[in-house]
C-alpha positions as CSV (number, residue, x, y, z in Angstrom):
1,M,102.4,121.8,83.0
2,S,98.6,122.2,82.6
3,K,96.9,124.2,85.4
4,Y,94.1,122.1,86.7
5,C,93.3,120.3,89.9
6,E,93.4,116.5,89.6
7,I,90.9,116.1,92.5
8,T,88.3,118.9,92.0
9,V,89.0,119.4,88.2
10,K,89.1,123.2,88.7
11,K,90.9,125.2,86.1
12,K,91.6,128.9,85.3
13,I,88.6,130.9,84.0
14,K,88.3,134.0,81.9
15,G,86.8,137.2,83.0
16,N,87.0,141.0,82.7
17,K,89.1,143.5,84.5
18,V,86.7,146.4,85.0
19,S,88.1,149.9,85.6
20,H,86.3,152.8,87.4
21,A,85.4,154.2,84.0
22,N,83.8,150.7,83.2
23,N,86.5,149.8,80.6
24,K,86.7,146.1,80.2
25,I,90.0,144.2,79.6
26,K,90.1,140.4,79.3
27,R,92.1,138.6,82.0
28,F,92.4,135.1,83.6
29,F,91.6,134.1,87.1
30,N,94.3,131.5,88.0
31,I,93.7,128.8,90.7
32,N,95.9,128.2,93.8
33,I,97.6,125.0,92.6
34,S,100.6,123.2,94.1
35,K,102.3,119.8,93.9
36,K,101.8,117.6,96.9
37,R,103.1,114.1,97.7
38,F,100.9,111.5,99.4
39,F,101.8,108.1,100.8
40,I,99.5,105.2,100.1
41,K,99.8,102.4,102.7
42,K,98.2,99.6,100.7
43,K,100.6,100.0,97.8
44,N,103.5,101.2,100.0
45,K,104.4,104.0,97.6
46,W,104.3,107.8,97.2
47,I,102.2,109.6,94.5
48,T,102.5,113.2,93.4
49,L,99.3,115.2,92.6
50,K,98.8,118.7,91.4
51,I,95.9,119.9,93.6
52,T,94.3,123.1,94.9
53,S,93.9,124.0,98.5
54,A,90.3,122.9,98.3
55,G,91.5,119.5,97.1
56,I,93.8,119.2,100.1
57,K,90.9,119.8,102.4
58,I,88.9,117.1,100.7
59,I,91.7,114.6,101.1
60,N,92.1,115.5,104.8
61,K,88.4,115.0,105.2
62,I,87.8,111.6,103.5
63,G,91.2,110.2,102.9
64,I,93.5,109.7,99.9
65,E,92.7,106.0,99.4
66,R,88.9,106.7,99.0
67,I,89.7,109.6,96.6
68,L,91.9,107.3,94.5
69,K,89.1,104.7,94.5
70,I,86.6,107.3,93.2
71,L,89.0,108.6,90.6
72,K,90.0,105.0,89.6
73,Y,93.8,105.7,89.9
């Protein structure tokens, strides 16, 4: 399962873990991703998306049907 948001296209990024002595160790910053089901009234079916919490807020704001039209689902 790849870790990226299907709405915002966010993915994990690389960075450094920096100690008090300024030693740098490579690490990843993972995103807050979860599977969420949405019901589409026009097609009368459920779809499952892997999205971040920011993606959920966008869907709540403008609606799932407009998002899918933009993404051409």
